[in-house]
ZAKEDREN-390741 format. One record per residue: residue in one letter; x, y, z of N, C-alpha, C, O in turn. Coordinates in steps of 0.2 Angstrom, whole numbers, plus 5000, padded with zeros to 4 digits. Example, Ala and Ser with C-alpha at 12.3 -4.5 7.8 and 13.67 -1.06 7.14 Angstrom:
<recs>
a506649725039506249785039506649845039507149835042 s506449895035506849955036506450005039506750065040 
</recs>
This chain:
<recs>
x508551254866508451184865508851144860508951174855 x509051084861509451044856509051034849508351034850 x509351034844509051034837508650964836508250954833 x508950914840508650844839508050834844507850774844 x507850884847507250874852506650904849506650954846 x506050884851505450914849505050924856505050884860 x504850984856504551014863503751004862503451034857 x503450974867502750964867502350984873502650964878 x501851014873501451034879500750984879500450984874 x500650954885500050924886499650954891499850974897 x499050974889498551004894497950954896497650934891 x497950944902497450904905496850944908497050964914 x496250944905495750984909495350934912494850904910 x495550924919495150874923494650904927494450964927 x494250864931493750884935493950914941493550954943 x494550904943494750944949495250994948495251044951 x495750984943496251034941496351034934496150984930 x496651084932496951094925497651094925497951134929 x498051054921498751054921499051064914498751034909 x499651094914500051094908500651064910501051084915 x500951014906501550984907501950994900501650974895 x502551024900502951034894503550974894503850974899 x503550944889504050894888504550904882504350924877 x505150884883505650884878505650804876505650764880 x505550794869505550724867506050714862506250754858 x506150644861506650624856506350584851505750564851 x506750574845506450534840506250464842505850434838 x506550434847506450364849505850364854505650314856 x505550424855504950424860505150434867504650424871 x505750454868505950464875505750534877505550574872 x505650554883505450614885505650634892505850594896 x505650704893505950734900505450794901505350834897 x505250794907504750854909505250914910505750904914 x505050974907505451034909505051084912505251134915 x504351074912503951124915503251094917502951064913 x502951114923502351094925501951144928502251184933 x501351164926500951214930500251184931499951134928 x499951204937499251174939498851234941499051284944 x498151224940497651274942497151234945496851184941 x496951244951496351204954495751234952495551284955 x495351204948494751224945494151194948493651234949 x494151134950493551104953492951104949492451124951 x493051094943492451094938491851054940491251074939 x491950994943491450954945490950984950490350974949 x491251034954490751074958490351124955489851144958 x490551144949490251194945489651164941489351204937 x489651104940489051074936488451084939488351064945 x487951114936487251124939486851064939487051004937 x486251064943485851004943485550984937485350924936 x485551034932485351014925485950984921485850974915 x486550974924487050934922487450984916487650954911 x487451044918487751094913488251134916488251144922 x488751164912489251204915489051274912489051284906 x488851324916488551384914489151434910489751414911 x488951474907489351524903489851554907490451564906 x489651584913490051614918490651574920491151594922 x490451504921490951464924491451444918492051434919 x491251434912491651424906492151484906492751474904 x491951544907492351604906492951604911493451634910 x492851574917493351564922493951524919494551534922 x493851484915494351434912494751464907495351454906 x494451514903494851544897495451574899495951564896 x495551614904496151654906496651594908497251614906 x496451544911496951494913497251464906497851454906 x496851444901497051414895497551464891498051444888 x497351524891497651574888498351584891498851594887 x498451584897499051594901499451524899500151534899 x499151464899499551404897499851414890500451394889 x499451444886499751454879500351504879500751494875 x500251554883500851604883501451564886502051574883 x501351524891501951484894502251444888502851434887 x501751404884502051364879502451404874502951384871 x502151464872502551504867503251524870503751524867 x503251544877503851564880504351504880504951514879 x504151444880504551384880504651354873504951304872 x504451394868504551364861504251304860504551254857 x503651284863503251224862503051224854502751264852 x503151164851502951154844502251124843501951144839 x502051084848501451044847501051054854501351034859 x500451074854500051064860499451014859499151024854 x499450974864498850924864498450934870498750924876 x497850954870497350974875496750924875496450914870 x496650894881496050854882495650864888495950884893 x495050864887494550874893494250804895494050764891 x494250794902493950724904493250734907492850774904 x493150704913492450684915491950744915491450744913 x492250794919491750854920491450884914490850894914 x491850894909491650924903491350864898490850874895 x491650804898491350754894490650734896490250724892 x490450734902489850714905489350764905488750754906 x489550834904489050884904488550884898488750864893 x487950904899487450904894487650944888487450934883 x488051004890488251054885488951044883489251094882 x489150984883489850964882490150994875490651034875 x489750994870490051014863490051094863490551124861 x489551124867489551194867490251224871490551274870 x490351184877490951204881491551194877492051244877 x491651144873492251134870492351184864492951204863 x491851194861491851244855492051314858492451354855 x491751334864491851404867492651404869492951454868 x492851354873493551354875494051354870494551384870 x493951314865494451304859494451374856495051394854 x493951404854493951464851494251524855494551564852 x494051524861494251584866494951574867495251624868 x495251514868495951504869496451494864497051504864 x496151484858496551464852496951404853497451394850 x496651354857496951294858496451244856495951234859 x496551194851496151144849496051094855496551074858 x495451084857495351034863494950974861494450984858 x495150924863494750854862494450834868494750834873 x493850804867493550774873493750704873493750664868 x494050684879494350614880493750574882493450584888 x493550524879493050474881493250434887493850434889 x492850404891492950364896493450304895493950294898 x493350274889493750224887494450244885494950214887 x494450304882495150334880495550354886496150344887 x495150384891495450404897495750344901496350344904 x495450284901495650224904496250194900496750174903 x496250194894496750174890497450214890497950184891 x497350284890497950324891498250314898498850314898 x497850304903498150294910498550234910499050224913 x498250174906498650114906499250124902499750094905 x499250164897499950174893500450214898501050194898 x500250254902500650294907500950244912501550244913 x500550194914500750144919501250094916501750084919 x501050064911501350004908502050024905502549984906 x502150084903502850114901503250134907503750164906 x502950134913503350154919503550094924503850114929 x503250034922503349984927503549914923503249904918 x504049874925504149814922503649764925503949724930 x503049764923502549714926502149684921502049714916 x501949624922501649584916500849594917500549604912 x500549584923499849584924499649634930500049644935 x499049664929498849704935498249744933497949734927 x497949784938497449824937497649894938498149914941 x497349944934497450014935496850054937496350034934 x496950094942496350134944496550204944497050224947 x496150244941496250324941495650354943495150364940 x495750384950495150414953495250494952495650524955 x494850514947494850594946494350624950494050594955 x494150684948493650724952492950704950492550704955 x492850684944492250674942492150604938491550584936 x492650564938492550494935493150454939493650474942 x492950384938493450334940493550284935493050254932 x494150274932494250224927494650164930495150174934 x494450104928494850044930494950004924494549994919 x495649974924495849944918496149874920496549874925 x496049824916496449764918496949754912496749754906 x497549734913498049714908498349654910498449634916 x498549614905498849544905499449544900499349554894 x499949514902500549514898500749574895500949574889 x500649634898500849694896500349724890500549764887 x499749684890499349704885498649724888498349694893 x498349784885497649804888497149754886497149724881 x496749734892496249684891495549714891495149714887 x495349744897494649774898494749844902495249854905 x494249884901494249944905493549964906493049954902 x493350004911492750034912492850104915493350114919 x492450154913492450224916491750234919491250234916 x491850254926491250264930491150344931491650374932 x490550364930490450444931490450464938490050514939 x490850444942490950464949491650464951492050424949 x491850524955492550524957492550564964492050564967 x493150584966493250614973492850674974492550684979 x492750714969492350784970491650774970491250794974 x491350734965490650734964490350684969489750694971 x490650634971490450594977490450624984490050614988 x490950674984490950714991490350754991490050764996 x490150784985489550824985488950784986488450804990 x488950724984488350684984488250654991487650644994 x488750634994488750595000489050625006488850615012 x489550675005489850705011489450765014489050785011 x489650785020489350835023489850885025490150885031 x490050925021490650975022491250945024491650975028 x491350885022492050855024491950805030492450775031 x491450805033491350765039490850705037490350715034 x491050645039490750585037490450545043490850535047 x489850525042489550475047489650405044489750395038 x489550355049489550285046489050275041489150235036 x488450305042487850295037488050315030487950285025 x488450375030488650405023489150365020489150355014 x489650335024490150295022489850235018490050215013 x489350205022489050145019488650155013488650115008 x488350215012487950235006488450235000488250214995 x489050275001489450274996489750204994489850194988 x489950164999490150104997489650064993489850024988 x489050064995488550024992488450054985488350014980 x488450114984488450154978488950124973488850104967 x489550124975490150104971490050034969490150014964 x489949994974489849914974489349904969489449854965 x488849934969488249924964488449934957488149894952 x488949974955489149984949489749934947489749914941 x490149914952490649864951490349794949490649764944 x489849774952489549704951489249694944489149644942 x489249754940488949744933489449724928489249714922 x490049714930490649694926491049634928491349644933 x490849574925491149514928491949514928492249484932 x492249544923492949544923493349574929493949564930 x492949624932493249654938493549614943494049634946 x493249564945493449514950493649444948493649394951 x493849444941494049384939494849364939495049314938 x495249414942495949404942496149424949496549474950 x495949394954496149414961496949394962497249354959 x497249434966497949424968498449464964499049464964 x498149514960498549554956498649624959498249644963 x499249654958499349724960498849774957498649764951 x498649824961498249884959498649944958498849974963 x498749964952499150034951498750094951498250094948 x498850134956498450194957498650254954499250274955 x498250294951498350364948497950414951497450394954 x498150474951497750524953497950554960498350514964 x497650604962497850634969497650594975497950604980 x497050564975496850524981497450474982497650474988 x497650434978498150374979498850404981499150384985 x499050464977499650494979499650524986500150514990 x499050554988499050584995499050525000499350535005 x498750474999498750415004499450395004499750375010 x499850384999500550364999500950415003501350395007 x500850475002501250525006501150525013501550525017 x500450515015500250505022500650445025500850445031 x500650385021500950325024501650335025501950315030 x502050365020502750385020502950425026503450415030 x502450475028502650515034502550475040502950485045 x502050435040501850395046502450345048502650335053 x502750315042503250265043503950295043504450255044 x504050365042504650395042505050355036505650345037 x504750345031505050315025505650345023505650405022 x506150315021506850345020506950365013507450395011 x506450345008506550365001505850404999505450364997 x505850465000505250504999505050504991504850564989 x505050454988504750454981504050424980503950374983 x503650454977502950434976502950374971502650324973 x503250384965503150334960503450264963504050264965 x503050214962503350144964503250134971503350074973 x502950174975502850164982502250114983501750124980 x502350064987501850014988501550014995501850025000 x500850014995500450005001500149945002499849914997 x500149915008499849845009499149855010498849905011 x498849795011498149795012497949815019497449855021 x498449805024498349825031498449905031498049935035 x498849935027498850005027498250035024497950085027 x497950015019497350035016496750025021496350075022 x496749975025496249965030496350015036495850045039 x496950025037497050075043496850145041496550185045 x496950165034496650235032495850235033495550285034 x495550175031494850175031494550175038494050205039 x494950155043494750155050494850225053494650235059 x495250265050495450325053495250395050494950435053 x495350395043495250455040494450475039494350535041 x494050435038493350455037493050485044492650525044 x493250455049492950475056493350535059493150565064 x493850555056494250615058493950675056493750685050 x493850725060493550785059493850825053494550815053 x493550855049493850895043494350935045494950945042 x494250975051494751025053495450995055495951015054 x495350935058495950895060496350865054496950865054 x495950845049496250815043496650865039497150855036 x496450935040496850985036497550995039497951015036 x497650975045498250975048498750915047499250915050 x498450865044498850805043499450825039499450845033 x500050805041500650815038500750765032500650705032 x500850785026500850745020500150755016500150735010 x499650785018499050795015498950875014498950915018 x498850895007498750965006498050985008497550945008 x497951045011497351075013496851075008496251065010 x496951075002496451084996496151014995495651004992 x496450954998496250894997495950865003495750805003 x495950905009495650875015494950855015494750805019 x494550885011493850865011493750805006493350765008 x494050805000493850754995494350694996494250644993 x494750685001495150625002494750575004494950515003 x494250585008493850535011493450495005493450435005 x493050535001492650504996493150464991492950414989 x493750494990494250454985494450394989494450344985 x494550394995494750334999494250284999494350224998 x493650305000493050255000493050214993492950154993 x493050254988493050224981493650174980493550124978 x494250204982494850164981494750094985494950044983 x494550104992494550044996494049994994494149934994 x493450014991492949974989493149934983493049874982 x493449974978493749934972494349884974494349834971 x494749904978495349864980495049794983495349744981 x494549804988494249744990493949704985493949634985 x493549734981493149694976493549654971493349594970 x494049684969494549644964494949604967495349564964 x495049604974495549554978496249574976496649524975 x496449634976497149654974497649634980497449624986 x498249624978498749594982499049654986499249654991 x499149714982499449774985499249834981499049824975 x499349894983499249954979499949984978500349994982 x500050004971500650034969500550104966500050104962 x500850154968500750224966501150234959501750214959 x500750254954501150274948501150344947500650384948 x501750374946501850444945501650464938501650524936 x501550414934501350424927500750394925500550344927 x500350434921499650414919499350444913499650444908 x498850484914498450504908498850554904498950544897 x499250604906499650644902500150614899500350624893 x500550564902501050524899500750484893501050464888 x500150454895499850414890499650454884499750424878 x499450514884499250554879499950564875499950564869 x500450574878501150584875501350524871501550534866 x501350464875501550404871501150394865501350374860 x500450404865500050394859500250444854500150434848 x500450504856500650554851501250544848501350544842 x501750514852502450504849502450434845502850434840 x502150384848502150314845501450284844501350234848 x501050314840500350294839500350214837499850184839 x500750194833500750124831500950074836500750014836 x501450094840501750044845501850084852502450094854 x501350104856501450144861501650104868501850134873 x501650044868501850004874502549974873502649944868 x503049994877503749964877503749894880503349874884 x504249854877504349794880504649794887504449744891 x505049834888505349844894505349914897505649964893 x505049934902504950004905505650024907505850084906 x506049974910506749994912507250014906507550064907 x507249964901507649984896507450044892507950084890 x506850064891506550124889506850184893507050234890 x506750174899506950234904507650244904507850304903 x508050194904508850194903509050234897509450274897 x508750214891508950244885508750314885509150354882 x508150334888507950404888508450444892508650494890 x508650414898509150454902509750464899510150514899 x510050404896510650414893510650464887511150504886 x510150464884510050514878510050584881510350634878 x509750604886509650664889510250684894510450744893 x510450644898510850664904511550634904511950654908 x511750584900512450554900512850574894512650554888 x513350604895513750624889514350584888514950594888 x514150524886514650474884514250424879513650424879 x514550374876514250334871513950274874514250244879 x513450254871513150184874513550124872513550084876 x513950134867514450084865514950074871515150014873 x515250124874515650124879515350094885515650044888 x514750114887514350084893514250004892514349974897 x514049984886513949914884514649874885514649824887 x515149904883515849874884516049864891516249814893 x515849914896516049904903515549854906515849814910 x514949844903514449794906514749724904514649684908 x515049724898515249654895515849634900515949574902 x516349684902516849664906516649644913516849594916 x516149684915515849664922515549594922515649564927 x515149574917514849514917515349454916515249404919 x515849464912516449424912516749404919516949354921 x516849464923517149454929516649424934516849384938 x515949434934515449414938515449334937515249294941 x515549314930515449244929515949194932515849134933 x516449224934516949184938516649164945516949114947 x516149194947515849174954515249144952514749174949 x515149074954514649034952514049034956513548994955 x513949084960513349094965512749104960512749164957 x512249064960511649064956511049104959510649114956 x511149114966510549144969510449214967510949254968 x509849234965509749304963510149324957510249384957 x510349284953510849304948510549354943510949394941 x509949334941509649384936509549454939509749504935 x509349454945509349524948510049554949510049614948 x510549514951511149544952511449574945511749624945 x511349534940511549554933511249624931511549664928 x510549624933510149684931510449744935510549794932 x510649734941510849784946511549814943511749874943 x511949764941512649784938512549824931512849874930 x512049804927511949834921511649904922511949954919 x511149914926510849984927511450024930511450084928 x511750004935512350044938512850064934513050124934 x513050024929513550044924513250094919513550144917 x512650084917512350134912512250204915512350254911 x512150204922512050274925512650294929512550354933 x513250264929513750284934514050354932514350384936 x513950384926514250444924513750504926513950564924 x513150494928512650544929512950604933512750664932 x513250594939513550644943514050694940514150744943 x514350674934514750714931514450774928514750824927 x513750774927513450834925513450894930513350954928 x513550874936513550924942514250944943514451004943 x514750894944515450914946515850844945515750794948 x516250854940516650794938517050764944517050704945 x517350814948517850784953517450764960517750724964 x516750774960516350744966515850704963515250704966 x515950674957515350644953515050584957514450574956 x515450554961515150494964514550514969514050484969 x514650564973514150584978513550614974513050604977 x513650644969513150674965512750614961512150624960 x513150564959512850514956512350474961511750454959 x512550474967512150444972511450484973510950454973 x511550544974510950584975510550584969509950574969 x510850584963510450594957510050524956509450534954 x510350474957509950404956509450394961508850374960 x509550424967509050414973508450454971507850444973 x508550514967507950554965507850554958507550604955 x507950504954507950504947507250484944506850454948 x507150494938506550464935506650394932506250384927 x507050354935507150284932506450254933506150254939 x506250214928505650174928505850104928506350084925 x505450064931505549994930505949954936506049894935 x506049994941506449974947505949984953505550024953 x506049934958505749944964506149994968506750014966 x505850024974506250064978506850034980507450064981 x506849974982507449934985507949934979508549944980 x507749914973508249904968508549974966509149984964 x508150024966508350094965508950114970509450144968 x508850104976509350114981509950074980510550104980 x509850014978510449974977510849994971511450004971 x510550014966510850044960511250104961511850114959 x510950144965511250214967511950204971512450234970 x511850154976512450134980513050104976513650114977 x512850054972513250024968513650064963514250064962 x513250104959513550154954513950204957514450224954 x513850224963514250274967514850244971515150284975 x514950184971515350154975516050174974516250194968 x516450184979517150204979517650164984517350124988 x518250174983518750144987518650154995518750114999 x518350214996518150235003517550195006517450185012 x517150175001516550145003516650075007516150055011 x517150045006517249975008517249975016517149925019 x517350035019517450035027516750055030516750065036 x516250075025515650105028515050055028515050005024 x514550065032513950025032513450065028513150105031 x513450045022513050085017512250085018511950125016 x512050025020511350015020510950045026510350045026 x511350065031511050085037510450135036509950135039 x510550185032510150245031509450215028508950245029 x509450165024508850135021508650065024508450025020 x508850055030508649985033507949965033507749915033 x507450025032506750005032506549985025506049955024 x506949985020506849965013507249905011507049865008 x507849905013508349855011508349795015508049795020 x508549735012508549675015509249665019509749705017 x509249625024509849615028510449595024511049615025 x510349555019510849535014511149585009511649575006 x510749635009510949685004511649725005511949745000 x511749725011512449765013513049725010513449755007 x513049665010513549625007513549635000514149644997 x513049634997512949634989513149704987513349714981 x512949754991513149824989513949824988514149854983 x514249794993515049794993515249754987515749774983 x514949694986515249654981515149674974515549684970 x514549694973514349724966514649794965514849814959 x514649834970514949904969515649894968515949934963 x516049854971516749844969516849814963517349834959 x516449764961516549734954516349784949516749794944 x515849834949515749884944516349934944516549954938 x516549954950517150004949517749974946518150014943 x517849904948518449874944518349874937518849884933 x517749854935517649854927517749924924517949924919 x517449974928517550044925518250064925518550094920 x518650044930519350064930519750024924520250054922 x519549964922519849934917519849964910520249954906 x519350014910519350054904519250124906518850164903 x519650154910519550214913519750274907519450324908 x520150254902520250294897519650304892519650344888 x519250254892518650254888518850244880518450264876 x519350214879519550204872519650124871519950104865 x519450084875519450014874520149974874520249924871 x520650004878521249974878521149904881521549854878 x520749894886520649824888520049804884519449824886 x520049754879519549734875519149684878518549674876 x519449644883519049594886519449564891520049584893 x519149514895519549484900519349414901518749394899 x519749374904519649304906519749294914520249314916 x519249274917519249274924519049204927518549174925 x519549174930519449104933519649104940520149134943 x519149074944519249074952519549004953519248954952 x520149004956520448944959520548944966521048984968 x520148904970520148914977519948984979519449004977 x520349024983520149094984520649144980520749204982 x520849124975521249164970520949174964520749124960 x520849234962520549254955521049274950521449314951 x521049234945521549244940521249284935520749264931 x521449344934521149394930521649414924522049454925 x521549384918521949394912521649444908521049434905 x521949504907521649554902521849544895522349524894 x521449564891521549564884521549634880521149674882 x521949644875521949704872522549714867523049674868 x522449754863522949764857523449814859523949824855 x523349854864523749914866524049904873523849874877 x524649944874524949944880524549984885524250034884 x524449954891524049984896524450034900524850014905 x524550094898524950144902524550194906524850204912 x523950214905523550254909523050224912522750174909 x522950234919522450204922522650144927522250114930 x523250124927523550074931523350084939523150034942 x523450144941523350164948522550154950522450134955 x522150174945521450164946521250084947520850064951 x521550044943521449974943521749944950521349904953 x522349964952522549944958522149964964522049924968 x521950024964521450044970520750004969520549984975 x520549994964519849964963519949884965519549854968 x520549854964520649784966520749784973520449734976 x520949834977520949824984520249824987520149784991 x519849864985519149854987518749794985518449764989 x518949774979518649704976518849644980518449604982 x519549644982519749594986519449584993519249534995 x519349644996519049655002518349625002518049595007 x517949644997517249634997517149554995516649524998 x517549524991517449464988517849414992517749354991 x518249434997518749395001519149344996519149284997 x519449374991519849334987520549374986520649434987 x521049334983521649364981521549374973521249334970 x521849424971521849434963522549434960522949464962 x522549384955523249384951523049414944522649384940 x523349474943523149504937523649494932524249494932 x523449474926523849464920523749514914523149524912 x524249544912524149594907524349564900524549514899 x524049604895524249574888524949564887525349604890 x525149524883525849504882526249564879526849564880 x525949604876526349664873526449724877526649774875 x526149714884526249774888526949774890527149824894 
</recs>
C-alpha cells in the first residue's frame, strides 16, 4: 500500500446481511474499494416474539466478525468502524448483544440509531450524484429510512421499524402473496407515512433508492430491456416500470420468482415485501422517478469518519474525478487542466450555444480521464480507456453522459469512419452521434497540441471565418516533436466539424 494512503474497514451489521468493505483513502477524503465480503445472516428472522436475540443466535455472528477481523489484519487495515442497524438496534436486549459481540470479536461496535442510519445513507447518496433536491429511501431487512434533502442539504428523515425481512414474516406466506396480504401491507405502511407531513410536501422529486430491494428491481428491469450498460449506480426506473413490477411480481409464485434472471434466489421471497414498501412510499411522496444509488450507509459512515466537519461535497463529479486522478492516473492535474484550457479555447471559436454547459462538461471529464487506459497497456490505451470509463466508479454523471465521455475520451483518427453510438442507441439521443465525433476530435486535437506534456504550446487563438478555422498556436519553444500527431488529429477534426483548418505556428518555429 502507498505511504500516502490510509486503509479503513467498514463493517455493516444489517438485518439481512453482514458486510465488510475495505477502502484505501486519501488525505483529501477520496476512497477506493479494494475488498468486499458478505455473509447472509437474516438477523431479523432470528428475533423472538419477545423481541430478543437469543444467546445461541448471537454466537453464530461471532465467527463471522472474527473472520472479518482476520481479513482486515491480512489487508493491513488501520481503522475498523463497525455499526449495527435495525435488527440489533430494535431488540429488547440490544445493549447485551453489542457488549457480547464487541468483547467476543475484539471489534468495537456502535449501535446506529434510525436517525443516524438515514443521515449516513443521505451522505452516501449526496456525494455520489450531482443533484440538488430529492428523497432517499433505504429499505433494509428490519427498517426503512426516508430522507428529504434540498439544495444538497439534509432536511428531514424518519426511520420506520419495518423492512423487507420482517414484513415478509408478518404479511407473507412462504413467499406467496394474495391480494388481501398485499393490501394489508400497503395499509400498514401508509398508516405510518401519513404521520409525517413533510413526506408528501415536495412532489415531483426523484427518489434515490438504497438496499437490495431497489438494486434487484433495477437488475430485473435492465434484463427485461436488454439495457446496454449494465451499471446499477445511476440507473433510472420510471413510474410505469414500478407499476409493472407491482402488477407482476407479487402474483408470481415463489418458485417461478426464483428463476427470474437478474434476481438472486436468496431474495426471491423478500423482494415482494420490499417492493410493496417501495411502491407505497413512491406513490405517497409523488416521486418523479426512481434512481438507484450504489453508495449508501457504508460510504456515509466512511465520509463521516474522514470528513466529520464537512462530509457533503459541493460537486459529486469533481470529487469523483479528483479521487480517480489521485488513484489511477499517473500524470499531473496541472497538465490535464492545461489541455482543458486549450480545448475550451478551441471550442469557443464555434458559437453554438445549445447545450454548451453540458458539452463543456463532457470535454472536461473526457480530458481528465483520457489517460486511464495506459494503466493496462500504453499502446492500446484508447480501447482500454473506453472499457474503463464504461465500467468506472465515476459519480455525478448520468448513464448517457458516462457513455459519451467514454467515447469522447477514447476517440481516435479511426473513429471518424465509425457509427459509434449504435451499440448504445437505447440510451443515447439521435443527436449524440454527431457530438461524439465533434467533441472527440476536438479533445484529441487538444491532446495532440501538447503530446509532449511539457507545455510547448502554451495557448492558442482560434477564429472561425466562414468555413475556415484559423488556429494560431502560442509558445516559447520550437514545436519539433508531435507534429505528426497534430496533423492526424486535424484530419479527424476537419471531417467532424466540416471546416478547413489554417494552422499558424509560433514565430520562432
